[in-house]
C-alpha positions in Angstrom: -1.5 -19.1 2.4 -3.9 -21.4 0.7 -3.6 -20.6 -3.0 -3.9 -24.1 -4.5 -7.6 -24.3 -4.7 -7.9 -20.8 -6.1 -5.2 -21.3 -8.7 -6.7 -24.6 -9.8 -10.1 -23.0 -10.1 -8.7 -20.1 -12.1 -7.1 -22.4 -14.5 -10.2 -24.6 -15.0 -13.1 -22.1 -15.2 -13.8 -20.2 -18.4 -15.0 -16.7 -17.6 -15.6 -13.5 -19.6 -12.8 -11.1 -19.0 -12.7 -7.3 -18.6 -11.5 -5.4 -21.7 -7.7 -5.4 -21.9 -5.5 -2.5 -23.1 -2.8 -3.1 -25.7 -0.2 -3.6 -22.9 -2.2 -6.5 -21.6 -3.7 -4.6 -18.6 -7.3 -3.5 -18.2 -8.5 -0.7 -20.5 -8.4 2.7 -18.9 -11.8 4.1 -17.7 -12.7 6.9 -20.1 -13.7 10.2 -18.6 -15.4 13.3 -20.0 -13.0 16.2 -19.8 -14.7 19.5 -20.5 -11.6 21.2 -21.6 -11.0 18.8 -24.5 -12.0 19.9 -28.0 -11.8 23.2 -29.9 -14.5 24.8 -27.8 -13.7 23.1 -24.5 -13.2 25.2 -21.4 -11.8 24.5 -18.0 -14.3 24.3 -15.1 -13.1 27.0 -12.8 -14.7 25.4 -9.7 -13.0 22.1 -10.5 -9.7 23.8 -11.0 -9.9 25.4 -7.6 -10.9 22.2 -5.9 -8.1 20.3 -7.8 -5.5 22.9 -6.8 -6.4 22.4 -3.1 -6.1 18.6 -3.5 -2.7 19.0 -5.3 -1.3 21.3 -2.6 -2.8 19.5 0.5 -2.2 15.9 -0.6 0.0 15.5 -3.7 2.6 18.0 -2.7 3.5 16.0 0.4 5.7 14.0 -2.0 5.4 15.5 -5.5 6.4 18.9 -6.9 4.6 20.9 -9.6 7.7 22.9 -10.2 6.7 24.8 -13.4 3.8 26.6 -11.5 4.2 29.3 -8.9 1.8 29.6 -6.0 1.0 33.1 -7.1 -0.4 31.7 -10.4 -3.2 30.1 -8.4 -4.9 33.5 -8.4 -5.8 32.9 -12.0 -8.0 30.1 -10.8 -10.0 32.4 -8.4 -8.0 32.1 -5.2 -7.7 35.2 -3.1 -4.4 36.7 -2.1 -4.9 35.4 1.5 -5.8 31.9 0.2 -2.7 31.7 -2.0 -0.5 32.8 1.0 -2.1 30.2 3.2 -1.6 27.4 0.7 2.0 28.4 0.1 2.8 28.7 3.8 1.2 25.3 4.4 4.1 23.9 2.2 6.8 26.1 3.9 6.9 28.5 0.9 5.9 32.0 0.1 3.5 33.0 -2.7 6.4 33.8 -5.1 7.9 30.3 -4.9 7.5 27.5 -7.3 5.2 24.6 -6.2 8.0 22.3 -5.0 7.4 19.6 -2.4 8.9 20.2 1.1 9.9 16.6 1.2 13.7 16.1 1.5 15.0 14.2 -1.7 17.1 11.9 0.4 14.2 11.1 2.7 12.0 10.5 -0.3 14.4 8.0 -1.8 14.8 6.3 1.5 11.0 6.0 1.9 9.9 5.1 -1.5 13.1 3.7 -3.2 12.6 6.2 -6.0 12.1 10.0 -6.3 8.4 10.9 -6.6 8.1 12.4 -10.1 7.3 16.0 -10.8 3.6 16.4 -11.8 3.9 19.5 -13.9 3.6 17.6 -17.2 2.2 14.2 -15.9 -1.0 14.5 -18.0 1.1 14.8 -21.1 3.8 12.3 -20.2 1.9 9.0 -20.1 -0.2 7.2 -22.8 -3.8 7.8 -21.9 -3.0 11.4 -20.7 -5.7 12.6 -18.3 -7.5 9.2 -18.3 -4.3 7.5 -17.2 -3.7 9.9 -14.3 -7.4 9.5 -13.2 -7.2 5.7 -13.6 -4.1 5.4 -11.4 -5.7 7.5 -8.6 -8.8 5.4 -8.6 -7.1 2.0 -9.4 -6.2 0.9 -5.9 -8.2 -1.9 -4.2 -11.5 -0.8 -2.8 -12.8 -2.0 0.6 -14.8 -4.7 -1.1 -11.8 -5.8 -3.1 -9.7 -6.0 0.0 -12.4 -8.1 1.7 -12.4 -10.5 -1.2 -8.6 -10.8 -1.3 -8.6 -11.4 2.4 -11.1 -14.3 1.9 -8.8 -15.8 -0.6 -5.9 -15.4 1.7 -7.8 -17.2 4.5 -9.3 -20.2 2.7 -8.2 -20.2 -0.9 -11.7 -21.3 -2.1 -13.8 -19.1 -4.4 -17.1 -19.6 -6.2 -17.3 -18.9 -9.9 -18.8 -15.5 -9.3 -16.2 -14.6 -6.7 -13.4 -15.6 -9.0 -14.9 -13.5 -11.8 -15.1 -10.5 -9.3 -11.5 -11.1 -8.1 -10.0 -11.2 -11.6 -11.9 -8.0 -12.5 -10.8 -6.3 -9.3 -7.2 -7.2 -10.0 -7.4 -6.3 -13.7 -5.8 -9.7 -14.8 -6.8 -12.7 -16.8 -8.3 -15.4 -14.6 -6.7 -17.9 -17.0 -3.2 -16.9 -15.8 -3.2 -18.6 -12.4 0.5 -17.9 -11.8 -0.1 -14.2 -12.3 -3.0 -14.2 -9.9 -0.9 -16.1 -7.3 1.9 -13.6 -7.7 -0.3 -10.6 -7.3 -2.0 -12.0 -4.2 1.3 -12.9 -2.6 2.6 -9.4 -3.2 -0.6 -7.8 -1.8 -0.2 -9.9 1.3 3.4 -8.6 1.6 1.8 -5.1 1.8 3.0 -3.9 -1.6 0.9 -1.2 -3.2 -1.3 -2.8 -5.8 -2.9 -0.7 -8.6 -5.2 -2.1 -11.2 -4.1 0.3 -14.0 -0.5 0.9 -13.2 1.9 -1.0 -15.6 3.0 -4.0 -13.7 0.3 -3.4 -11.1 2.7 -2.4 -8.2 4.2 1.0 -7.5 6.0 2.8 -4.7 3.1 5.2 -4.0 0.5 4.2 -1.4 -3.1 5.2 -2.2 -2.9 9.0 -1.9 -6.6 9.8 -1.9 -9.5 8.4 0.1 -13.1 9.7 0.5 -12.9 12.9 2.6 -9.1 13.4 2.3 -9.7 17.1 1.6 -12.6 19.4 2.7 -14.0 21.4 -0.1 -15.0 25.0 0.9 -17.8 25.0 -1.8 -19.6 22.1 -0.1 -19.0 19.6 -3.0 -18.7 16.0 -1.6 -15.0 15.1 -1.6 -15.4 11.5 -2.8 -12.4 9.6 -4.2 -13.7 9.9 -7.8 -14.6 13.6 -7.4 -11.2 14.5 -5.9 -9.4 12.5 -8.6 -11.3 14.2 -11.4 -10.7 17.6 -9.9 -6.9 17.2 -9.3 -6.4 15.7 -12.8 -8.2 18.8 -14.2 -5.8 21.0 -12.2 -2.8 19.0 -13.4 -4.1 19.4 -17.0 -4.2 23.2 -16.5 -0.7 23.1 -14.9 0.6 21.3 -18.0 -0.9 24.0 -20.2 -1.8 27.2 -18.3 -2.3 29.1 -21.5 -4.6 26.5 -23.2 -7.7 28.7 -23.2 -5.8 31.7 -24.6 -4.3 29.6 -27.3 -7.8 28.2 -28.2 -9.2 31.7 -28.3 -6.3 32.9 -30.5 -6.7 29.9 -32.8 -10.4 30.6 -33.3 -9.7 34.3 -34.1 -7.1 33.2 -36.7 -9.5 30.7 -38.3 -12.2 33.4 -38.5 -9.7 35.8 -40.0 -8.6 33.2 -42.6 -12.3 32.5 -43.5 -13.0 36.2 -44.0 -9.8 36.7 -46.0 -10.6 33.7 -48.2 -14.1 35.2 -49.0 -12.5 38.5 -49.8 -9.9 37.0 -52.1 -12.7 35.0 -53.9 -14.7 38.2 -54.4 -11.7 40.0 -55.8 -11.0 37.1 -58.1 -14.6 37.1 -59.4 -14.5 40.8 -60.0 -11.1 40.7 -61.9 -12.1 37.8 -64.1 -15.8 38.7 -64.5 -15.3 40.1 -68.1 -13.1 37.3 -69.3 -14.9 34.6 -71.3 
């Protein structure tokens, strides 16, 4: 590998850097989640698409153990669709959404047990934005081509160096870090721009067209990532909409009660000067 020219160039050239998070990594891309806020609601179509991605892709390794397949009928799936999704994972509709992957095989393959995803959108700083960032944070085809160019000749123009540092989510003024990352990518480790430390056991799980959407929506990487994160947010809080509705009713009740108490107070004390 010819890293010397690249490393020297990285150390010498002053370039504007991407925004960095507090941890030193790139800032997470912020998404608009329609279910956030007091009046936010889940997009039912996105929930159905996301559930399909979760079952057909994510559950090859990960479980969503706090949800039963039968609960997917709340998202608009028919009885036949729920049965088909469950049977595709060697389960019946009354079973919890656990991965069919053998735990021993999983540890042998990845070195660690793939985490359960039931509460993943609540378990990491950044919440839904973090989950979305990791799913979309792998190298793109253009990034891989640029990395391959570095591997081959080690020489980069100023513009290419800026592009590479942005793609890797690292500071171009840290040449040793750039060198380490490129070395590990060449060793076929799984690089992710937004994952802490940049390398993880999980290969890129989603690619354009990984899942066919029955509603005709294009199954791009970004679309599938947004849909499956929406579903995982629902899986973490299946009763979120009910709690919001109850909260609004309680607030309305308290407002009416406050007005009534104020009216009673004015009436009682009206003749007192």
